[in-house]
N, C-alpha and C positions, 0 to 999 in steps of 0.2 A: 653476692646477693643474699638478702635475708631469706631464710627458709620459708617456703610457701606453705601455708596450712590449709588443709581442705576439711570442710565440715558438711554434714548433711542434716544438721539440726538448727534450731533457733533458740535464742535465750529470751525469756520474758520473766521480769521481776516486778513485784508490787513494791514500789519505793515509798509511797505515802498514800493515805486514804482517809477520807472523811465521809464514809458511806455506810449507812445502816438502814434496816427496815424502819427504824424510828424516825429517820429523816423523812421518809415517804409519808408516814402517818401524821407527823407533825404538820407537814405542808398541806395534806389533804384536809385536815380538820379545821384549818382557819376559815374554810368556806361556811362551816356551820357554827363554829364556836368563837370566831373573831380572834382578836389579838390575845396572845398569851405568850409567856416565855417558854423556852425549851425545857427548862427545869419543871415547870408546871405540867407541860405536856408529857414529860417522862413519868412524873409521879402518877399522873392520871392513867397513863398506859400500864404502869406496874399493877394497878388495881383491876385492869381489865383482863379478860380471858385471852388466851392465845387465839382462840377460835374467832373472836371478833376482829382482831388485827389481821389474821389471815383472810377473813371474809372481805374486809375493806380493801386490802391490797388486790385481791382477786377481782373485786368489782371494778376498781380503777383500771386494772389491765384489761379485763374483758370488754369494758365499755370505752376503752382507749382514752381515758382521762390522763393524758401524758405528763402534764407539767409537774404533779407531785414527785415524779421520778427524777426531776432535774436538780433537786436541792441536795446535791452530794457531789463527791468528787473522788476520782481515782487517777493516780499517775503511775504509769508503767515505764520501765526501762526495757527496750527492745533491741536486740542484736539480730539482724536478719540481712539477706541479700538486698541490694538496692532495688531490684525489680519488685520485691515485696513492698518496700516503702512507697513505690510509686502507686501501688494499688491502695495502701493505707490512706494515702493523701487524697484519694477520690472522696473520702469521708470528710467533709468540711464541717463536721460537727464535733471536732476535737481540736486540741491545740498541740502543735508539734515543735520540737526543737531537735534538729539532727546535727551530728558532727559534720564538720565542713572540710572538703578536700581543698579549699582555697587556703585554709589557715593551718592545716596539719598534714604531714605525710600519712597517706593512707596505709594501713597495716596489710600485709599480704595474706589475707584470709578470704577464701573463696568457697562458695557453695558447689557441691557436686551431689546430685540426687543419690540417695541411698538405693540399695537393691530392691527395697520394697515399694519404691515410688513408681506408679503406674506411668507407662510411656506412650501408649497408643490410644489415639483419639478415634472413636468410632461414632458415627452419626453426623448430622448436620449442626451448624452453629445454632445455639440456643436449645438444642435437644440432643445431647451427645453424652457419652460416658467414656471414661478412661479405663484401659485394660493393662495388665502387666505386659511388659516387653519380653522379648526372647532373651535368653542368656547372651546372645551375640549383640543385641541392641543395648542391654545393660552395659556390656563391656565397652561398646563403642561410645556411649554417652559419657562414661567415666573417663575413658582414655582422651577423648577430644576435649572434654572440659578441663581436664587437668592440664593438657598441652596448651590450649588457648590461654588459660589463666597464667601459667608460668611464663609464657612468652610475652604476654601483655605487661606483666608486672616488671619484667626485665627491661622492656622498652620504657616504661614509666621511670624506672630508676636511672637509665641512661639519660633521659631528658633532665631529671632533677640534677644529676651530677654535672651536667653541662651548663647548669645555671638557668634552666628554663623554669618559669614560675609554676608553682604547684597547680594553679587553676587552669594552666594550659597543659601541663604534663599528664594530668588525670584523664584527659580526653581519650586516651587509648585503653583505658581500663573497662573491662567488660561488666555487664550488669549483675553478674553473679558474685561480685566483690561485696563483703560484708560492710554494713554501716551500723551506726547505733543511734538511738534517739530516745527522748522522753515524749510520751504521748499522755495527755490529760483529758479525760472525758467524764461525764456524768453517766448514771445508770441508764437513762433513756437513750443517750447516744451509743452506749455499749450495746444495748439491746438491738438497736438498728444495725450496728456493725455485725453482731453475731448472727442476726437473721439472714444477712447476705454472704457472710464469710464462713459459715459452717454448713455442712450437709447432714440433716438429721431426718429420721423416719417420723412421719406424723406432723410435719410442719405444714401450716396453711399454704405457705408459698415456698415451694421447694427451690433451693439454691444450689448452684454447682461451682463452688469456688476453686480457685487454683490451690492446689495442695499446700503450697509453701505458706500462703497467708492463713490458711485454715489451721496450720500448725500453731501460728501465733495466736489465733482466735481461741483455740482450745485451751491454751495456757492461761489467757486472760479470763476465760469463762470460769476456770477452776478457781482462781482467786475471787472473782465476783460471787460465785456460789457460796463461799464461806462467809463473805462480808454480809450479804443480804439474802439469806436462805429463803425468807417468805416471798420476797420479790422474784427470786430465781424460780421458785416453785410455781408461782403464778405465771411467769413467762412461758414455762414449758407446758403448763396445763392449758393455756390458751393459744397454742399453736406456734410459739415462738415468734410472734408478731409484735414489733415494737409499738407501744401505745402512742 
């Protein structure tokens, strides 16, 4: 049997982007300046102060004029456990293409929570927090996750070797097996995603995401912050609410 690999992290890469603060300003100013080329808008922007650009973006964010934040695009490559992808795809404001267990043999890579992953849920649904587990609980989670994953993948291989179709054999695999996908979204959609899938102090609407999808969201946020610094600044200044 292929060696089973265990991971406690996720992979997020920015594979292509067409997303800048200029895109927001260009889209917003058509309301008052009418039709113009992007080149003309860029030249006009070069002559303006950074203060005016920052002020306009902040105004759009504060007053929730959201459409100017849609005229851009970012495509991310993500590797994460399948249970994370099922949460991703609750966000129907993005485009997804995921690897298929019908058409390829899935690799033996499984997620096992790291020792710093909180394990104990305290409080009632909708108002709870997670606390660290005891050393015994941490060891139990790792032991049982590794055991179940190894046994499941062995069963998967036995069915494949017996000629069973991949789409049938995969049914024995657990949700902690890794998958990969491309996800494409604009800045407005990403802000909506981040507002729900990250936990930050000072947000207008606190969120309590599962840690594993938050790990993906944090990496996506880091890329976006570099691409659109003024938009990112305004997002945080206005309570991390998607416009």
